[in-house]
C-alpha positions as CSV (number, residue, x, y, z in Angstrom):
1,X,16.3,2.5,-16.2
2,X,17.4,5.8,-14.9
3,X,19.1,6.8,-11.7
4,X,15.7,7.7,-10.0
5,X,14.4,4.1,-10.6
6,X,17.5,2.6,-9.1
7,X,17.4,4.8,-6.1
8,X,13.7,3.9,-5.7
9,X,14.5,0.2,-5.7
10,X,17.3,0.8,-3.3
11,X,14.9,2.7,-1.0
12,X,12.3,0.0,-1.0
13,X,14.9,-2.7,-0.3
14,X,16.2,-0.6,2.7
15,X,12.7,-0.3,4.0
16,X,12.1,-4.1,3.6
17,X,15.4,-4.8,5.4
18,X,14.4,-2.4,8.3
19,X,11.0,-4.3,8.6
20,X,12.8,-7.7,8.6
21,X,15.3,-6.4,11.3
22,X,12.4,-5.2,13.5
23,X,10.6,-8.6,13.2
24,X,13.9,-10.3,14.0
25,X,14.5,-8.0,17.0
26,X,11.0,-8.7,18.4
27,X,11.6,-12.4,18.1
28,X,14.8,-12.0,20.0
29,X,13.0,-10.1,22.7
30,X,10.4,-12.9,23.0
31,X,13.1,-15.4,23.5
32,X,14.7,-13.2,26.2
33,X,11.2,-12.6,27.7
34,X,11.5,-8.8,27.5
35,X,8.9,-6.3,26.4
36,X,9.1,-4.5,23.1
37,X,9.2,-0.7,23.7
38,X,10.7,0.7,20.5
39,X,12.9,-0.5,17.7
40,X,16.7,-0.1,17.8
41,X,18.3,3.1,16.6
42,X,19.9,1.5,13.5
43,X,16.4,0.4,12.4
44,X,15.1,3.9,12.8
45,X,18.0,5.3,10.8
46,X,17.3,2.7,8.1
47,X,13.7,3.7,8.0
48,X,14.5,7.4,7.6
49,X,17.1,6.8,4.9
50,X,14.7,4.5,3.0
51,X,11.9,7.1,3.3
52,X,14.2,9.9,1.9
53,X,15.3,7.7,-1.0
54,X,11.8,6.6,-1.9
55,X,10.5,10.2,-1.7
56,X,13.4,11.4,-3.9
57,X,12.7,8.6,-6.4
58,X,8.9,9.3,-6.4
59,X,9.6,13.0,-7.3
60,X,12.1,12.3,-10.0
61,X,10.9,9.2,-11.8
62,X,7.5,10.4,-13.1
63,X,9.1,13.1,-15.3
64,X,8.6,16.8,-15.8
65,X,5.8,18.7,-14.1
66,X,3.4,20.4,-16.5
67,X,1.8,23.8,-16.1
68,X,-1.8,24.0,-14.8
69,X,-2.5,27.5,-16.0
70,X,-5.2,27.6,-18.6
71,X,-3.4,30.3,-20.7
72,X,-0.3,28.1,-21.0
73,X,0.7,26.7,-24.4
74,X,1.8,23.5,-22.7
75,X,-1.6,22.7,-21.3
76,X,-3.7,21.3,-24.1
77,X,-6.4,19.6,-21.9
78,X,-7.9,22.9,-20.8
79,X,-8.3,24.3,-24.3
80,X,-11.4,23.6,-26.3
81,X,-11.2,20.7,-28.7
82,X,-10.7,21.4,-32.4
83,X,-13.9,19.5,-33.3
84,X,-16.9,20.9,-31.4
85,X,-19.2,18.2,-32.7
86,X,-18.4,16.1,-29.7
87,X,-19.6,18.7,-27.2
88,X,-23.1,17.7,-26.0
89,X,-25.3,20.1,-24.1
90,X,-28.5,18.1,-24.3
91,X,-28.1,15.6,-21.4
92,X,-29.9,14.3,-18.3
93,X,-29.0,17.4,-16.2
94,X,-31.8,19.4,-17.9
95,X,-34.3,17.5,-15.8
96,X,-33.0,19.2,-12.6
97,X,-34.0,22.8,-12.3
98,X,-31.2,25.2,-11.9
99,X,-31.0,27.5,-8.8
100,X,-31.7,30.6,-11.0
101,X,-35.0,29.2,-12.2
102,X,-36.0,28.4,-8.6
103,X,-35.2,31.9,-7.4
104,X,-37.1,33.5,-10.3
105,X,-40.3,31.6,-9.3
106,X,-40.2,32.6,-5.7
């Protein structure tokens, strides 16, 4: 477990604590027969801190970003496969006329 994972768990636990504090605060307001207008400032600060920690963890835990440029050596999904036997061009789409054929007949 890396640092990013631990920070993510800490962020989620802070968010859960903020939710619990808000529910507890609303219960207190019901006992005092007051109306709920907004959560206390410490809960808002907890929410923002938990959000920042979770976002940081989400960006660091998955790993290195890969290039999406087709000419890149790192991007192997865009290049053609080594075995062209699996490329099939005879499929159900041939039933539908292409736009070029439709324009030629007009």
